[in-house]
C-alpha positions in Angstrom: -59.3 -1.4 -17.1 -56.2 -2.4 -18.6 -52.7 -0.4 -18.6 -51.8 2.2 -20.4 -48.4 1.5 -22.3 -46.4 3.8 -20.5 -47.7 2.4 -17.4 -46.5 -1.3 -18.3 -43.2 0.1 -19.7 -42.5 1.6 -16.3 -43.7 -1.7 -14.9 -40.9 -3.4 -16.7 -38.3 -0.7 -16.0 -38.9 -0.7 -12.3 -38.9 -5.0 -12.6 -35.6 -4.8 -14.7 -34.1 -1.9 -12.1 -34.8 -4.3 -8.8 -34.2 -7.8 -10.7 -30.8 -6.3 -11.7 -29.9 -4.8 -8.1 -31.2 -8.5 -6.8 -28.6 -10.3 -9.5 -25.9 -7.6 -8.1 -26.7 -8.6 -4.5 -26.6 -12.3 -5.2 -23.5 -12.0 -7.3 -21.4 -10.1 -4.6 -22.5 -12.6 -1.9 -21.4 -15.4 -4.3 -18.1 -13.7 -4.2 -17.6 -13.6 -0.6 -18.5 -17.1 -0.6 -16.2 -18.2 -3.1 -13.5 -16.3 -1.4 -14.1 -17.1 1.9 -14.2 -13.5 3.0 -17.2 -13.3 5.7 -14.7 -13.3 8.7 -12.0 -11.3 7.2 -14.7 -8.8 6.4 -16.4 -9.3 9.9 -12.8 -8.5 11.6 -12.1 -5.1 9.5 -15.2 -4.1 10.1 -15.1 -4.9 14.1 -12.0 -3.0 14.4 -12.1 -0.2 12.0 -15.5 0.6 13.4 -13.5 0.5 17.3 -11.1 2.8 16.1 -13.4 5.3 14.4 -15.9 5.4 17.2 -12.6 5.8 19.9 -10.9 8.2 17.9 -14.1 10.5 17.6 -14.6 10.1 21.2 -11.2 11.3 22.4 -11.3 14.3 20.1 -14.8 15.4 21.4 -13.5 15.2 24.8 -10.1 16.6 24.2 -12.1 19.8 22.4 -13.9 19.7 25.5 -11.5 19.7 27.7 -9.8 22.7 25.5 -12.7 24.5 26.0 -13.7 24.7 22.4 -17.1 26.7 22.2 -17.6 26.5 18.2 -19.3 23.3 16.9 -17.7 23.6 13.1 -14.0 23.3 14.7 -15.4 19.9 16.8 -16.8 18.8 13.7 -13.8 20.0 11.4 -11.6 17.5 13.4 -13.5 14.6 13.6 -14.4 14.8 10.2 -10.7 15.3 9.2 -9.9 12.4 11.4 -12.5 10.2 9.8 -11.7 11.1 6.2 -7.8 10.4 7.0 -8.5 6.8 8.7 -10.8 6.2 6.0 -8.3 6.9 2.8 -5.4 5.1 4.9 -7.7 1.8 5.9 -8.9 1.7 2.1 -5.5 2.4 0.8 -3.7 0.1 3.1 -6.4 -2.5 2.8 -6.8 -2.9 -1.1 -2.6 -3.3 -1.5 -2.6 -5.7 0.9 -5.7 -7.8 0.3 -5.0 -7.8 -4.1 -1.3 -8.9 -2.8 -2.8 -11.7 -0.5 -5.2 -12.5 -3.6 -3.1 -12.7 -6.6 -0.4 -14.9 -4.5 -3.2 -16.9 -3.8 -5.0 -17.3 -7.3 -0.9 -17.4 -8.8 -0.5 -20.7 -6.4 -3.9 -22.0 -7.8 -3.2 -21.0 -11.1 0.5 -22.8 -11.0 -1.0 -26.3 -9.5 -4.2 -26.5 -12.0 -1.7 -25.0 -15.1 -4.6 -22.8 -16.2 -4.9 -19.1 -16.1 -7.8 -17.9 -14.1 -7.9 -14.5 -14.4 -11.3 -14.7 -16.9 -12.9 -17.2 -14.1 -15.4 -16.4 -11.7 -13.1 -17.2 -9.1 -10.6 -14.7 -10.6 -13.0 -11.7 -11.0 -14.2 -12.7 -7.5 -10.7 -12.4 -6.3 -10.1 -9.0 -7.4 -13.7 -7.7 -6.3 -13.0 -9.3 -2.7 -9.8 -7.0 -2.3 -12.4 -4.0 -3.6 -15.0 -4.7 -1.1 -12.5 -5.3 1.7 -11.2 -1.8 1.3 -14.2 -0.4 0.9 -15.3 -2.3 4.4 -12.3 -1.1 6.3 -12.0 2.5 4.8 -15.9 3.3 5.4 -16.0 1.8 8.9 -13.9 3.9 11.1 -15.8 7.3 9.7 -19.6 5.7 9.9 -18.6 5.2 13.1 -17.5 8.8 14.1 -21.1 9.9 12.8 -22.8 9.8 15.9 -20.6 11.5 17.4 -20.9 14.5 15.0 -24.6 14.8 14.9 -25.2 16.8 18.1 -22.9 19.3 17.0 -25.6 19.9 14.1 -27.9 21.7 16.0 -25.9 24.1 17.8 -26.1 26.7 18.7 -30.3 26.4 17.6 -31.6 23.5 19.7 -28.7 22.3 21.9 -26.2 24.5 23.8 -22.8 23.5 23.1 -22.2 22.1 26.8 -25.1 19.7 26.1 -24.0 18.8 22.7 -20.3 17.5 24.3 -22.8 15.8 26.3 -24.6 14.3 23.7 -21.9 13.2 21.7 -20.0 11.1 24.4 -23.1 9.1 25.4 -23.5 8.7 21.1 -19.8 7.3 20.8 -20.2 5.2 24.0 -23.8 3.8 22.2 -21.8 3.3 19.3 -19.2 1.0 21.0 -22.1 -0.5 23.0 -24.0 -1.7 19.8 -20.3 -2.7 18.7 -20.0 -4.9 21.5 -23.2 -6.6 20.8 -22.5 -7.1 17.1 -19.2 -8.8 18.2 -20.8 -10.9 21.4 -23.1 -12.2 18.7 -20.3 -13.4 16.1 -18.2 -15.1 18.9 -21.6 -16.3 20.4 -21.0 -15.0 23.8 -22.9 -13.0 26.0 -23.7 -10.0 24.1 -24.7 -7.3 27.0 -21.2 -8.3 28.9 -19.2 -7.5 25.2 -21.1 -4.6 25.0 -20.0 -3.1 28.5 -16.7 -3.9 27.9 -16.5 -1.9 24.5 -18.5 1.1 27.0 -15.6 0.6 30.0 -12.9 1.0 27.1 -14.1 4.1 26.4 -14.7 5.2 29.7 -11.2 4.7 30.3 -10.0 6.5 27.3 -12.1 9.4 28.7 -10.3 9.3 31.9 -7.3 9.1 30.5 -7.5 12.4 28.4 -8.9 14.1 31.3 -5.6 12.6 33.3 -3.3 14.1 30.7 -5.2 17.3 30.5 -4.7 17.6 34.1 -1.2 17.5 33.9 
């Protein structure tokens, strides 16, 4: 049985969409490889995800020690701090990367005595500046999300006390996962790296507790 014209058209459109997505991903990969930005992007992601997770952990612990029982208040502070870090990371990284990439491009143009703005390398340079900023900006906010989720279930499923406990556990789990990620990159013991990250998170909790006691 032959397909109807509408079904054929739908398949052509669907194939074209997936082909376009595939081509876009391949182009992004080419830009990153051409500019050697892989290591930089990994560093941006790891550093800012760590900051986001640690910041949200500190906020949640501080809210608990301050006896805040309104989940929206806790979520509001975490979201606000996450957005602030996202905007700061995006703008700062974009300006810094754009300046560095422009300098490298200008030096290459001077050496080759040609204008590279409309070349693939020129486009790659501009794209990587923006992409690095997106990675830098999104990492802390995404890392803070796990600490938010438990408070969405208060008061229906979880009590506020349980939400605090689950939130701290989620932040420590995020830190552990980040440690594993860094361990894979460095080729070191992934379990040990994960534990190091968790210890850093526990240190934040102890510092918050000590400050509250004083």
